[in-house]
N, C-alpha and C positions, 0 to 999 in steps of 0.2 A: 241435762244438757250434754251435747256431744263433745267429744274431746277435740276441740278446735283451737284451743289456746296453746301458745308456746310456753315452755318452761325455760327460763333463761337464768343461768348461774352467773353471778357477777362477783368477781374477787378483786379486792383492792391490792394492787401490787406495791404502791408507794406514792409518795408525793413530797414536795418541798425538800427534795434531795435525800429523803429517807426511804430505804427499801425495807418493806415489811416482811416478816416471816414469823409464824405462819400467816398466809394471806387471809384476812377476814373476808367473809363472803355472805351473800344473801341470794336466795333463789326466788325469782319473780314469776308470777303468772302474768302473761302478756296476751291481750286479746286482739282479734282481727281489726278492730277499729283504732287501736292505739298507735300513735305516731312515735317517732324517735324522741320528740320533745317530751311526750308523756313518759317515756321510759327514762329519759334524763332526769326529769323531776322526781320520779319514783326512786331512782338510785340516790339522788342527792338527799332525799328525805330519809331513806333507809340507812345512809351513812352519816347521818346527823349533821348535815350542812345547814347552818342557820343563815348564812349570808349567800344568797343565790345570785348576786349581781356580778357573775363571771360567765365567761363563754363556755359553751358545751360543744364537744366535737366527737363524732364517731368516725372511726377508720375501719373500713371493711378489708377483708383479706386480699382483695384484688387491687387495693390502693385507693379505691373511691372514698370520698369523704361525705359525711352527712353533717351539715351545719347550717348556719344562717347565711344569707346571700353575701353580706359584707365580708365575713370571715373567709368564706369560700373564695372570693375574689382575691384576697390577700394571699391565700395559700396556693393559688394557681401559679404564682411566680416564685415558689419556694425553690431551694437548691438541693433538696434531697428527695429520694423516692422517685417513682415514675412520674412523667409529665401528667398532670392531673386533668381529668375530664371535668366538665362543669359540676359543681357540688350538688348533692341531693338535698332538697329542702327539708330541714329538720322538722319544720312545723307541718308539713304535708305528707311526707313519706311514711307509709305504714310499715312497721317492723316485720310483720308476717308476710308481706308482699316483697320485701327487699332481701331478706336472708332466709336460709333454709334450715331444717333440722340438722343439727351437727355442726353448723357454721360457727366460726370463731371471729370475733371482732373486738375492737378496742374502743373504750370510752375514756375521754380525757375531760376533766372538769377543771376550769381555771388554767388557761394556757401559760400563766406565769408560774404558779406553784406546781402545775402539772400533776394533778391527782389522777393516776393512770389505773384503769380497771381492765381486767380481762373478762370478756363476756362470751359465754358458750351457750348455744341453743341446744336444748335437750333433744335427743333422737326421737323421743315419744312426746306427742302432744298431751295436754292435760285438760281436765274438766275443772273450772274454778270452784264449782260447788263442792267437789270432792276434796280439793287441797286447801280451800279457804273457808268453805261453808257459806260463802256469799258470792254474788255476781258483781264485782267492783266496777266502777266507771273508769278507773285508771289502773295501770299496772301496780301490782301489790306483792310484796314479799311474803312467802309462806314458809320459809325455812332460812336459818342463818347460823353463823358461827363467827367467832372473833371478838376481840375486845374493842368495840367502838361506842358503847359496850354492847355485848350480846345479852339478850334477855335470859338465855339459859346457860351462859358461860361456856359455850362451845368454842374451841379454838380452831377447829377445822371441821369439814363437813361430817365426817364419821366419828368425831371425837366423843368418847363416852365419859369424859371427865376424869378418867384415871390413867389414860395413856401418857407415855413419856413424849416429850417434844422430839420430833423426828430429826431435828437438826437443820441448820441453814444449808441450802444448796451450795455447792462449790462455785457455781456460776449463776449470776442473777438472770432473771427472765430477759430475753432480748428486747422486749418493749421498753424496759427501763433505760436502755442504751441506744435508742433510735435504730435498732437493728431488726425491726419488725415492721411491715411484712418482710420476711427473709427474701433475699434475691431470688431464691428458687421458686418462691410463691408468685413473684411478679414476672410475667412473660418477658423474655429478652427480645429486644427489637430484631425484626427480620431484616437484615441488611439487603437481601435481594429485593424484597418488597419496597424498602426505602429507596433504593437506587432506581428501581423501575418507576416509582412515583415521581421522583425528581426528573428522570430522563424524559418522561411523558409530559412534564409540566402539569401534573394533576394535583392540585392543591388539596382537594378533598381526600384523595388517596394518601397523600403525604401525611396529613393530619391524622388520619386513621391509623397509619403505620406507627406514628409517634405516640399518640395519646394512650395512656394506660400501660405503657411498656417501660422497661428498664433501659434508659438511653445513656446512662452516665459514663459508659465506656466508649460511646460512639458520638460524642458531642461535636467533634470536628466534622464528622460525616453528616450528622443531622443538620448542623448549621448551614450546610450547602443548600438545603431546600427551603430555608426560612424566607429569603427574599421572594422566591416564587410564590410561596404560600401567602405572604403579606400582600403581594400584588393582586392575587385573585380572590382571597378570602380574608380580608383584613381583620374583621371583627373576631373571627374564630382563631386566627393565627396570632394575634397580639399577645394574649397571655402565654401561649406556647413560646413565642419569641423571647418574652421577658424571662420566663423560667430558664430557657437555655442560656441566655445572657448571664443570669445569676449563677447558674451551675458552672459555666465556664470561668467566671470570676472566682468562685469558691474553689474549683479544682486547681486552677493556676498552673497547668502544665505548659509545655512548650507550645507557643502559638495560641494558647487559650485567650490571653488578654487581647491579642490582636483581633481575633475573631469576634470577641465580645464587643470591642470598640466598633468594628465594622457593622455588626448587626444592629447595634444601638443607633449608629448613624443612619442606617437604612430605615429603621423604625421611626426616626425623627424626620426623615426626608432630607437628610443632609448628605453632601457629597463625601465620598471616601477620600482620605488624605493620600497624596502621592499619585503615581501613575497606576491606572487601573487596567489590568490585563486578565483575560479569562484563562488562567493557567490551570492545567489539570494537575492538581497537587499530588494525586496518587502516582502519576507517571513521574513527576518531579522527585518524589520521595524515593522511587525505585532507582532513578538515576543517581541521586545523592548517596544512597546507602547500598548500592549494588556491589557486586563482587569486584574488587580491585584487580583481580587477575584477568577479568574480561574487558575492562574499560577503565580509563582514568576519569571519565566524566562525560560532559557534553554541553549543550547550549539550550537556552530558552529563547524563542522568538518573541520579542517584546511587542510585536505588532499583533500576532495571532494567538500567542500563548502556547503554541506547539512546542513540545519538548523533543530534543534530538540527542541521540547518542553520538559520541565522537566519530563513529563509523560513517555518519551522514556527510562528513566532510571529505570522504574518500571515494572518488568515482569508481575505483576498483571494487569497492564494497557494495555500493548502492546503485551504480550506474550514472552516466553523465547527466541524464535528465532529472535525477532525484538528488543530486549533490547540492548541499548548501555552501555558500561562499561567505564566510564570516568576515573576510578581510575587505570585501567591497563595501559593506555597510556595518562597520564595527559598532555603531550606536544601537543597531537593531538587535544585537545578540548579547545575551547575558551568559557568561561563562559559569559552568557548574563543575566543581571539582569533587570527586567522590571522597567521602569522609571515613570510609572503612567500617568495621563491624563493631566499634566500641558502643555506639548507641543501641544497636541491636542486642548486645550482651546485657546492657543496663535494663532494657525492656524485659528480658527474661528474668533478671534478678527482681525487678519490681513486681512482675507477675507472680513469682514464687512467694514473695513477701506478703502479698495480699490474701493468700489462701488461708481460710479459717481452720482447715484440717491440719493439725500440727504435723502429723505423719507425712501427709502429702507435701506440705511446705518443706519439710526436711529433705525429702527425696528430690524435689525440684532444685533445691539449693545445692545438693551434692552433685547432681548430674551436670551443672553448669560450671563446675570447677575443672580447669585443665583443658588439654586438647580434646577435640571432638565434642565440645560442649553443645554446639548447635544441633548436631544430629541426635545426640542422646536426649536433649531436651525435646526435640520434635517427637521422638519415639515415645517418651513418657507422656507427653501431652495427648498424643493420639491414643495411647493405651488407657488413659484416664477419661477419654471422651471429652476433652477440653479444647478440641480444635476450634470450634466456633467462638468460644469465649476468648481464646488466645488471639485468633485472627482479628476480632473486633478491637481488642485491647491494643495490640501492637500496631495495627493499621492506623488507628486514631493518633497514636503517639508519633508515628512516622509523618502523617499528614500535618500534624502540628509543627513538627520541626521543619518541614518543607515550607509551611506558611511563614515561619520565622525567618528562614533563609531568604525568601523572596522579599519580605518586608525590609530586611536589613539592606537590600539593594534598591530600596525606594519604590517597590511595587506592591500594590494591594490586589488581591484576587477578586475579579469581577464575576 
């Protein structure tokens, strides 16, 4: 028989709050006709599970999930990871058609006890007659190690029975701490594409820009497109909307609760509370947190949502025809006073704190101390190629604060 079968190494990382080391493992031969459900059953058998009345879930490196329809629908509104595409059917999807040689994916058995496995497809395909001596109807292990128990007493793949334990790693595998797939593995949302989709009122383009991408630093910006998507593609947009609402509630930053409430009202077909005005929150945030040496603030037109700097009230600055007169219709204009740079400094501190690289985190924390913090921070962010990440992060926080400011004055953004 030709080498058309996958060799899949499955290692048990832990479960029920226990992290295992060394990781016990089995290597499976998986054929072209075998589904993910077949692989799940084979893993459960090889790892001595006698009670199979629990859910099975595979997570691929790009964030897609393979599970049953009901579980997939529940996970579509989760608050972590990328916004999920519709789940892959665990009973129908073939393993060899879904993943490639060298691919890594995760298998979780029993979502309560969370028995987590790391699965890696071998680079070379195998012939089941060579590795098993038979042609099995289901995936079957042909090598193994670890005490679950192991038939030959192997503790790891290459253990000869005499080697010393290599010791516990200083850091656990990221799968055990919900840090996998890593952010670097999940494509970050393209803000230019997102804004173009929203500006064009293209629901399909908006959903494509959001689905399968890391949006957690851009929730305020993504939320702006949800009402349009619900209007034009309700069925596809509903799980995305619910996921964004849950993520906003979980994140809990400035303006997040307000946006979650507004999106939930729109989802339910209920009117927004307060006066609804189409304010450009990014322009408002610039006015709120701009340089105090250039302006003390400005105004929001509560009829149109247009944002004006103080200079718009001076005919010498903008010309007679473009001047606004806030005294003629005082109820039409909302005064905006600049808040200074305090929030911007806190954004830099929060961005530094979230960095996983300890050395980079320390450098960022040092450059924001004392005078010249903003320019030093910008230089370091640019040098570390973090411009896009910082822009997304800081812009979202600014928009959230602008949303909070406008809501405190009885206005919701339409």
